[in-house]
C-alpha positions in Angstrom: -42.9 -65.7 -3.9 -43.9 -62.2 -2.9 -41.8 -60.4 -0.2 -44.1 -58.9 2.3 -41.3 -57.3 4.3 -42.1 -53.6 4.8 -39.7 -51.2 3.2 -38.0 -48.5 5.3 -39.8 -45.2 4.8 -38.7 -41.7 5.4 -42.2 -40.9 6.3 -42.5 -43.5 9.0 -43.1 -42.9 12.7 -40.5 -41.1 14.7 -40.0 -44.1 17.0 -39.0 -46.5 14.2 -36.8 -43.9 12.6 -35.0 -43.3 15.9 -34.6 -47.0 16.4 -33.5 -47.3 12.7 -36.2 -50.0 12.1 -38.5 -50.5 9.2 -42.0 -49.0 9.6 -45.1 -50.2 7.9 -46.7 -46.7 8.5 -49.9 -48.2 10.0 -51.9 -45.6 11.8 -52.4 -44.7 14.6 -49.9 -47.4 15.9 -47.5 -49.0 13.4 -46.8 -52.8 13.5 -43.3 -52.5 14.9 -44.4 -50.4 17.9 -47.4 -52.6 18.5 -45.2 -55.8 18.6 -42.7 -54.2 20.9 -45.3 -52.6 23.1 -43.7 -49.1 22.9 -45.2 -45.6 22.3 -45.7 -44.9 18.6 -44.9 -41.2 17.9 -45.7 -39.4 14.6 -44.5 -36.0 13.5 -47.1 -33.3 13.3 -48.2 -32.0 9.8 -45.7 -29.0 9.7 -42.8 -31.3 10.7 -43.8 -33.8 8.0 -43.8 -31.2 5.3 -40.4 -30.0 6.4 -39.0 -33.5 6.3 -40.3 -34.0 2.8 -38.7 -30.7 1.5 -35.8 -31.6 -0.9 -32.4 -30.6 0.2 -30.9 -27.8 -1.8 -27.3 -26.8 -2.1 -26.8 -23.3 -0.8 -24.7 -21.2 -3.2 -23.1 -17.9 -2.2 -22.1 -15.5 -4.9 -20.0 -13.6 -2.4 -20.7 -10.2 -0.9 -18.2 -8.4 -3.1 -15.8 -7.6 -0.4 -12.7 -5.8 -1.6 -9.8 -8.0 -2.4 -7.6 -6.6 0.3 -10.2 -7.3 3.0 -11.8 -10.6 1.7 -9.3 -12.7 3.5 -10.1 -11.1 6.8 -13.7 -12.2 6.9 -13.9 -15.2 9.2 -16.5 -16.8 11.4 -14.8 -15.0 14.3 -15.6 -11.6 12.9 -19.0 -11.3 14.7 -18.8 -8.1 16.7 -19.5 -8.2 20.4 -21.9 -5.8 22.0 -19.1 -3.4 23.2 -17.6 -3.3 19.7 -21.0 -2.5 18.2 -21.5 0.3 20.7 -18.1 1.6 19.9 -18.8 1.6 16.2 -22.2 3.3 16.6 -20.6 5.9 18.9 -18.0 6.7 16.2 -20.8 7.3 13.7 -22.9 9.6 16.0 -19.9 11.5 17.4 -17.6 11.9 14.5 -18.2 10.4 11.2 -21.3 12.1 9.7 -20.0 15.6 10.3 -18.7 15.7 6.7 -22.3 15.4 5.4 -23.3 18.8 6.8 -21.6 22.2 6.6 -23.3 23.1 9.9 -22.5 21.3 13.2 -25.7 22.7 14.7 -29.4 22.0 14.0 -28.8 20.5 10.5 -26.4 17.9 11.8 -28.8 17.1 14.7 -31.6 16.6 12.3 -29.5 14.5 10.1 -28.5 12.2 12.9 -32.0 12.0 14.3 -33.4 10.8 11.0 -30.6 8.4 10.1 -30.1 6.8 13.5 -33.8 6.5 14.4 -34.4 4.8 11.0 -31.5 2.5 11.5 -32.7 1.5 15.0 -36.0 0.3 13.5 -34.5 -1.4 10.4 -31.8 -4.1 10.4 -30.7 -3.4 6.8 -30.1 0.3 7.4 -28.3 -0.5 10.7 -26.0 -3.0 8.9 -25.1 -0.3 6.3 -24.6 2.3 9.0 -22.3 0.0 11.1 -20.4 -1.1 8.0 -19.7 2.5 7.1 -18.7 3.5 10.6 -16.6 0.4 11.3 -14.6 0.9 8.0 -14.0 4.6 8.8 -13.0 3.8 12.4 -10.5 1.2 11.3 -8.6 3.9 9.3 -7.9 5.7 12.5 -7.1 2.7 14.7 -4.8 0.6 12.5 -3.4 -1.6 15.3 -6.6 -3.7 15.8 -6.9 -6.4 13.1 -10.2 -7.5 14.7 -11.8 -4.2 13.9 -10.9 -4.6 10.3 -12.3 -8.1 10.2 -15.5 -6.8 11.8 -15.7 -4.0 9.2 -15.3 -6.5 6.4 -17.9 -8.8 7.8 -20.4 -6.0 8.3 -19.8 -4.7 4.8 -20.6 -8.2 3.3 -23.8 -8.4 5.3 -24.8 -4.9 4.2 -24.2 -5.6 0.5 -26.1 -8.9 0.6 -29.0 -7.3 2.4 -29.3 -4.4 -0.1 -29.2 -6.7 -3.1 -31.9 -8.8 -1.6 -34.1 -5.9 -0.7 -33.9 -4.0 -4.0 -35.6 -6.9 -5.8 -38.6 -7.1 -3.5 -41.6 -4.8 -4.1 -42.2 -2.5 -1.2 -44.3 0.4 0.0 -43.2 4.0 -0.3 -42.1 4.2 3.3 -40.1 0.9 3.1 -38.6 2.1 -0.2 -37.2 5.2 1.5 -35.5 3.0 4.1 -33.9 1.0 1.3 -32.7 4.2 -0.4 -31.2 5.3 2.8 -29.3 2.0 3.0 -28.1 2.5 -0.5 -27.0 6.1 0.2 -25.0 4.9 3.2 -23.2 2.4 1.0 -22.4 5.3 -1.4 -20.8 7.1 1.5 -18.9 4.0 2.3 -17.6 3.5 -1.2 -16.4 7.1 -1.5 -15.0 7.6 2.0 -13.5 4.2 2.6 -12.8 2.4 -0.7 -12.8 5.2 -3.3 -13.9 2.7 -5.9 -16.3 3.8 -8.7 -16.9 0.3 -9.8 -18.9 -0.1 -6.5 -20.2 3.4 -6.3 -21.9 3.8 -9.7 -24.2 0.8 -9.4 -25.4 2.1 -6.0 -26.1 5.5 -7.5 -28.0 4.0 -10.4 -30.0 1.8 -8.0 -30.9 4.9 -5.9 -32.0 6.8 -9.0 -34.4 4.0 -10.1 -35.8 3.5 -6.6 -36.4 7.3 -6.1 -37.8 7.8 -9.7 -40.4 5.1 -9.2 -41.6 6.4 -5.8 -40.8 10.1 -5.9 -44.5 11.1 -6.4 -45.8 8.9 -3.6 -46.4 10.6 -0.3 -43.6 9.7 2.1 -44.2 8.4 5.6 -41.4 10.5 6.9 -41.1 13.8 5.0 -37.8 14.8 6.7 -36.2 11.5 5.7 -37.4 11.9 2.1 -35.8 15.4 2.0 -32.6 14.0 3.4 -32.5 11.2 0.9 -33.1 13.5 -2.1 -30.5 16.0 -0.9 -27.8 13.3 -0.3 -28.7 11.6 -3.6 -28.5 14.8 -5.7 -25.1 15.6 -4.1 -23.5 12.3 -4.8 -25.1 11.8 -8.2 -24.2 15.3 -9.5 -20.5 15.0 -8.6 -20.4 11.5 -10.1 -22.0 12.8 -13.3 -19.3 15.4 -13.5 -16.7 12.8 -14.3 -18.7 9.6 -15.0 -21.9 10.8 -16.6 -22.1 8.2 -19.4 -22.0 5.4 -16.8 -25.0 6.7 -14.9 -28.8 6.4 -15.3 -29.2 10.1 -16.2 -32.9 10.0 -17.3 -34.4 8.7 -14.1 -32.1 10.9 -12.1 -33.3 13.9 -14.1 -36.9 13.1 -13.1 -35.8 13.0 -9.5 -34.2 16.5 -9.9 -37.3 17.8 -11.5 -39.4 16.6 -8.7 -37.0 18.2 -6.1 -37.5 21.5 -7.9 -41.2 21.1 -8.3 -41.8 20.3 -4.6 -39.3 22.9 -3.5 -37.4 20.3 -1.5 -34.1 22.1 -2.1 -35.4 25.2 -0.3 -32.7 26.3 2.2 -35.2 25.9 5.0 -35.6 22.2 4.2 -32.0 21.2 3.7 -30.0 19.2 6.3 -26.7 18.9 4.5 -25.6 21.6 2.2 -27.8 24.6 3.1 -28.3 27.1 0.2 -25.6 25.4 -1.8 -28.1 22.6 -2.6 -29.5 24.9 -5.3 -26.1 25.0 -7.0 -25.9 21.2 -6.9 -28.9 21.1 -9.2 -27.2 23.6 -11.5 -24.0 21.5 -11.7 -26.1 18.5 -12.7 -27.7 20.5 -15.5 -24.3 21.6 -16.7 -22.9 18.0 -16.5 -25.8 16.8 -18.7 -25.3 19.6 -21.2 -21.6 18.8 -21.3 -22.5 15.3 -22.7 -24.5 16.7 -25.6 -22.5 17.1 -28.7 -24.7 20.1 -29.7 -23.4 22.3 -26.9 -20.2 22.8 -29.0 -22.3 24.4 -31.8 -22.6 28.1 -31.4 -26.3 29.0 -31.2 -27.5 25.5 -30.4 -30.0 24.8 -27.7 -27.5 23.3 -25.3 -25.1 26.2 -26.0 -27.8 28.8 -25.4 -28.7 27.1 -22.1 -25.1 27.2 -21.0 -24.9 30.9 -21.8 -28.0 31.4 -19.7 -26.6 29.5 -16.8 -23.3 31.5 -17.1 -25.3 34.7 -16.8 -27.2 33.5 -13.7 -24.0 32.4 -12.0 -22.2 35.7 -12.9 -25.1 37.8 -11.5 -25.7 35.6 -8.5 -29.3 35.0 -9.6 -29.1 31.3 -8.7 -31.8 30.8 -6.0 -30.4 30.2 -2.6 -27.5 32.6 -2.5 -27.2 36.2 -1.2 -29.8 35.9 1.6 -29.4 37.6 4.9 -30.8 34.5 6.6 -27.7 32.4 6.0 -24.8 32.3 8.3 -21.3 33.1 7.2 -20.3 29.5 6.5 -23.4 28.9 4.4 -22.6 32.0 2.3 -18.9 31.0 2.0 -19.6 27.5 0.7 -22.3 28.9 -1.6 -19.7 31.4 -3.1 -17.0 28.7 -3.5 -19.4 26.4 -5.4 -20.9 29.3 -7.4 -17.5 30.4 -8.7 -16.4 26.8 -9.4 -19.5 26.2 -11.4 -18.9 29.4 -13.3 -15.4 28.2 -14.3 -16.9 24.9 -15.3 -19.4 26.5 -17.6 -16.9 28.9 -19.1 -14.4 26.2 -20.0 -17.3 24.3 -21.8 -18.3 27.4 -23.8 -14.7 28.2 -24.6 -12.5 25.2 -25.3 -9.5 27.4 -25.8 -9.9 29.1 -22.4 -6.5 30.0 -21.1 -5.6 29.5 -17.5 -3.6 32.7 -17.6 -6.5 35.1 -18.3 -7.0 37.9 -15.8 -10.6 37.1 -15.2 -9.9 33.5 -14.2 -7.1 34.8 -11.9 -9.6 37.0 -10.2 -12.0 34.0 -9.7 -9.2 31.9 -8.3 -8.2 34.7 -5.9 -11.8 35.1 -4.7 -12.1 31.3 -4.1 -8.8 31.3 -2.1 -10.1 34.2 0.1 -13.3 32.2 0.9 -11.3 29.1 1.6 -9.0 30.9 4.0 -12.1 32.3 5.8 -13.2 28.8 6.8 -11.8 27.6 10.1 -9.4 24.7 9.9 -11.8 22.4 11.8 -14.9 23.5 9.9 -17.1 20.5 8.8 -17.5 22.3 5.5 -13.9 21.3 4.6 -15.1 17.9 3.6 -17.2 19.5 0.8 -14.7 21.6 -1.0 -12.5 19.1 -2.9 -14.7 19.4 -6.0 -14.6 23.3 -6.2 -10.9 23.3 -5.4 -10.2 20.8 -8.2 -12.2 22.8 -10.8 -10.9 26.2 -9.8 -7.4 25.0 -8.8 -6.9 23.6 -12.4 -6.6 27.3 -13.5 -4.4 28.5 -10.5 -1.3 30.2 -11.7 0.0 32.2 -8.7 2.4 30.1 -6.5 0.6 31.4 -3.3 -2.7 30.2 -4.6 -1.3 26.8 -5.4 0.3 26.5 -2.0 -2.9 27.5 -0.3 -4.9 24.9 -2.2 -2.5 22.0 -1.5 -2.0 23.0 2.1 -5.8 23.0 2.7 -6.3 19.6 0.9 -3.5 18.0 2.9 -4.8 19.4 6.2 -8.3 18.1 5.4 -6.8 14.7 4.5 -5.3 14.3 8.0 -8.8 14.4 9.5 -10.9 12.7 6.8 -8.4 10.0 5.6 -9.9 9.4 2.2 -8.2 8.9 -1.2 -10.4 11.7 -2.6 -8.0 14.4 -1.4 -4.9 12.5 -2.4 -6.3 12.1 -5.9 -7.1 15.8 -6.1 -3.7 16.8 -4.9 -1.9 14.5 -7.4 -3.9 15.7 -10.4 -3.5 19.4 -9.5 0.3 19.0 -9.1 0.5 17.3 -12.5 -1.8 19.8 -14.2 0.3 22.7 -12.9 3.5 21.2 -14.0 2.0 20.5 -17.4 0.7 24.1 -17.7 4.1 25.4 -16.7 5.7 23.3 -19.5 7.6 21.2 -17.0 6.7 17.7 -18.0 7.0 14.8 -15.6 5.8 11.2 -15.5 2.0 11.3 -15.4 0.4 10.0 -12.2 -1.2 6.6 -12.5 -5.0 6.2 -12.8 -7.2 4.4 -10.2 -6.1 1.0 -11.6 -2.4 1.9 -11.3 -1.9 2.2 -15.1 0.2 5.2 -16.2 -1.9 7.8 -18.0 0.2 7.6 -21.1 -0.9 4.0 -21.6 -4.5 4.4 -20.5 -7.3 4.8 -23.0 -7.9 8.5 -22.3 -7.2 11.9 -23.8 -3.7 13.0 -24.0 -2.7 14.4 -20.6 -1.2 17.7 -21.9 -4.3 18.4 -24.0 -6.6 17.6 -21.1 -4.9 20.0 -18.8 -4.1 22.8 -21.2 -7.7 22.8 -22.4 -9.6 21.3 -19.4 -12.7 19.3 -20.2 -13.2 17.9 -16.8 -13.9 14.4 -18.1 -11.3 13.3 -15.6 -10.4 9.8 -16.6 -7.3 10.1 -14.5 -9.2 10.1 -11.2 -11.5 7.5 -9.9 -13.9 10.3 -9.0 -14.1 13.7 -7.3 -16.9 13.4 -4.8 -16.4 15.7 -1.9 
């Protein structure tokens, strides 16, 4: 005997499904609704397709929130409007001052381009707010809610950037994504000081820029800002972590910057004339990774000698102009002299920190540093030159001045960069003075004596600046 009872169907009419009755799916009125004299309602076509879509388990790989903050991210960490305004106000009024050595027109231009872009793009705004919230939470430590909000915003920003990078986009949209990545670079250096997060961001920015650098940007000022910020971060990361970076695409970006004159002092928003020296430091960092530079007369060695001559005679484009203000010129000189020391220690592996010429260079750098006001925004940019030049400081007055300035800056900037710099310099000086002490731990808390790196005494006595002791020197 054949059973003619209709089977319950997931595609039956809405009335039968609501009544939990079997439906024979007869159109336009099914048998059940007809027998009971009730309206027979059917889903429209889009609803029917949605109902037939198979259910999928949603898997989250996690936003990569730092271990110390991951436990704070809860469903209650959604920021209220007043909190969002407070975080944005912190960004516009305080935070980005470190990215420009001038608090005047350059900073205004920087804020205009970043904030206006973020207002029109949710991804960039997420990165901006995550960056600002994390920085604000360092100054206001008695508000756990702010730390939870910062952690939540950071997770959203990371997830958004990861999703956006894999999607093809136009040149204008790509610039917005690069800005988001650069803001994350700032976040990692200022708030977490973790190269395991920073280096992937820098590599992503290098590939994004390299693919689109020759396309006409929708916003020329934004493109110039991105190139300048990228070259600054990438160069100082290459100084200590070059082998972990995508140097080839980055080099193409630097070549394009030079070809299009984007590093001209009249274009820069962040570093002024010192932007030219950033490109020089990148060249030196790449040459330092070539084994041939150690061979006298080799191509790399000859190029280093040429760069040394240019730095010595101030022939690097950007410096020595009457159009620059005193702060511009001071920062240019500090970076020029630090780069000169960097080149010379590469050319002479036996360079002694007690030579008279190096003593003169250190003295000159100290004079320039002392000429900077204590509240100058340029203070946030001098950790790298103080580290390079300070490694050769011998006079107690020079050492005290360097440490005092780094400690003073750290009170305002609150980033591990300056603590790392201070700790390494103190260790280097004691080693050079033949007063051994327990080496400072590296970024992972492992004593240097047990870490897989060069012997500390050798590294300091004959500096190579491959700095495995520090997580990075980026400011």
